[in-house]
C-alpha positions as CSV (number, residue, x, y, z in Angstrom):
1,X,0.0,0.0,0.0
2,X,1.4,3.4,-1.0
3,X,1.7,5.7,2.0
4,X,2.4,9.4,2.8
5,X,4.7,10.3,5.6
6,X,3.4,12.7,8.3
7,X,6.5,14.2,10.1
8,X,6.9,16.7,12.9
9,X,10.0,18.6,14.0
10,X,9.6,17.0,17.4
11,X,11.2,13.7,18.3
12,X,7.8,11.9,17.7
13,X,7.7,8.8,15.6
14,X,6.6,9.4,12.0
15,X,3.2,8.1,11.1
16,X,2.5,6.5,7.8
17,X,-1.0,7.0,6.3
18,X,-2.7,5.3,3.3
19,X,-2.2,7.5,0.3
20,X,-6.0,8.0,-0.1
21,X,-6.4,9.3,3.5
22,X,-6.6,13.1,3.5
23,X,-5.9,13.4,7.2
24,X,-9.1,15.3,7.9
25,X,-10.7,12.4,9.8
26,X,-8.2,12.8,12.7
27,X,-10.6,15.3,14.3
28,X,-13.3,12.6,14.6
29,X,-10.9,10.5,16.6
30,X,-9.9,13.2,19.0
31,X,-12.2,12.0,21.7
32,X,-11.0,8.4,21.3
33,X,-7.3,9.0,21.2
34,X,-5.3,11.1,23.8
35,X,-2.9,12.7,21.3
36,X,-3.1,14.2,17.8
37,X,-2.8,11.4,15.1
38,X,0.9,12.0,14.4
39,X,1.7,11.4,18.1
40,X,-0.2,8.1,18.5
41,X,1.6,5.0,19.5
42,X,1.7,2.0,17.3
43,X,-1.4,0.4,18.9
44,X,-3.5,3.6,18.3
45,X,-2.2,3.8,14.7
46,X,-3.1,0.1,14.0
47,X,-6.5,0.6,15.6
48,X,-7.2,3.7,13.5
49,X,-5.9,2.1,10.3
50,X,-8.0,-1.0,10.9
51,X,-11.1,1.1,11.5
52,X,-10.2,3.1,8.4
53,X,-9.9,0.0,6.3
54,X,-13.2,-1.4,7.7
55,X,-15.0,1.9,7.0
56,X,-13.6,2.0,3.5
57,X,-14.8,-1.5,2.8
58,X,-18.2,-0.8,4.3
59,X,-18.5,2.4,2.2
60,X,-17.7,0.4,-0.9
61,X,-20.3,-2.2,-0.1
62,X,-22.9,0.5,0.6
63,X,-22.0,2.2,-2.8
64,X,-22.6,-1.1,-4.5
65,X,-25.8,-1.8,-2.7
66,X,-27.0,1.8,-3.5
67,X,-26.2,1.2,-7.2
68,X,-28.1,-2.2,-7.1
69,X,-31.1,-0.6,-5.4
70,X,-31.0,2.3,-7.9
71,X,-31.1,-0.2,-10.8
72,X,-34.0,-2.1,-9.2
73,X,-35.9,1.2,-8.7
74,X,-35.4,2.1,-12.4
75,X,-36.8,-1.3,-13.4
76,X,-39.8,-0.8,-11.1
77,X,-40.4,2.7,-12.6
78,X,-40.1,1.3,-16.1
79,X,-42.5,-1.5,-15.3
80,X,-44.9,0.9,-13.7
81,X,-44.9,3.1,-16.8
82,X,-45.4,0.2,-19.1
83,X,-48.1,-1.5,-17.0
84,X,-51.6,-1.5,-18.3
85,X,-53.8,0.7,-16.3
86,X,-56.5,-1.0,-14.2
87,X,-59.9,-0.2,-15.8
88,X,-62.3,1.7,-13.6
89,X,-65.3,-0.2,-12.4
90,X,-68.5,1.5,-13.7
91,X,-71.2,2.3,-11.2
92,X,-74.4,1.0,-12.8
93,X,-77.6,-0.3,-11.5
94,X,-77.9,-4.0,-10.9
95,X,-80.7,-4.3,-13.4
96,X,-78.6,-2.6,-16.1
97,X,-75.6,-4.7,-15.3
98,X,-77.7,-7.9,-15.5
99,X,-78.9,-6.9,-19.0
100,X,-75.3,-6.2,-20.1
101,X,-74.0,-9.5,-18.7
102,X,-76.9,-11.5,-20.4
103,X,-76.2,-9.7,-23.7
104,X,-72.5,-10.5,-23.3
105,X,-73.3,-14.2,-23.1
106,X,-75.6,-14.0,-26.1
107,X,-72.8,-12.2,-28.1
108,X,-70.3,-14.9,-27.2
109,X,-72.7,-17.9,-27.4
110,X,-70.8,-21.2,-27.5
111,X,-67.6,-19.8,-26.1
112,X,-66.3,-20.5,-22.6
113,X,-66.7,-17.3,-20.7
114,X,-65.2,-16.6,-17.2
115,X,-66.6,-14.0,-14.9
116,X,-63.3,-12.1,-15.0
117,X,-63.7,-11.8,-18.8
118,X,-67.2,-10.3,-18.5
119,X,-66.0,-7.9,-15.7
120,X,-63.1,-6.7,-17.7
121,X,-65.1,-6.3,-20.9
122,X,-67.9,-4.4,-19.3
123,X,-65.9,-2.6,-16.5
124,X,-68.1,-4.2,-13.8
125,X,-66.9,-5.6,-10.5
126,X,-66.0,-9.3,-10.4
127,X,-68.3,-9.8,-7.4
128,X,-71.3,-8.2,-9.1
129,X,-70.7,-10.2,-12.3
130,X,-70.3,-13.4,-10.4
131,X,-73.6,-12.9,-8.6
132,X,-75.4,-12.0,-11.8
133,X,-74.0,-15.1,-13.5
134,X,-75.3,-17.2,-10.6
135,X,-78.8,-15.6,-11.0
136,X,-78.8,-16.1,-14.8
137,X,-77.8,-19.7,-14.3
138,X,-80.6,-20.2,-11.7
139,X,-83.0,-18.7,-14.2
140,X,-81.8,-21.1,-16.9
141,X,-80.6,-18.4,-19.2
142,X,-77.0,-19.6,-19.2
143,X,-75.3,-22.8,-18.1
144,X,-72.0,-23.9,-16.9
145,X,-69.7,-25.5,-19.4
146,X,-69.0,-29.2,-18.8
147,X,-65.6,-30.0,-17.6
């Protein structure tokens, strides 16, 4: 690892820092260490450099996680923009809805029709369509397809 030498005119031991350390972080450690960074003993220096390396690794991991999350968010936004909009359910009287559902079955006579198909085509709620289909079946106007 390339280092920069931090020297003082006193008889203190010179401290070697990683080349990408700008020295400004020494202030954050003032409460932890009794002396300015260039006067730390070897244990303090090793502790600091260990913490520095750990923080640098953590920072890199967080940057990568941030990039991954950003990419996932872009995918979500793209999918959201491309998603089909959910059709609004119309507010119609039960009688009118029943007539429309019965007509739908007449128009598609002979085809297998699911309640969800009717609801989507007519913009009616699934529950309402399902109830109406039950009524039309009870009245003998439609019948369930054989399995």
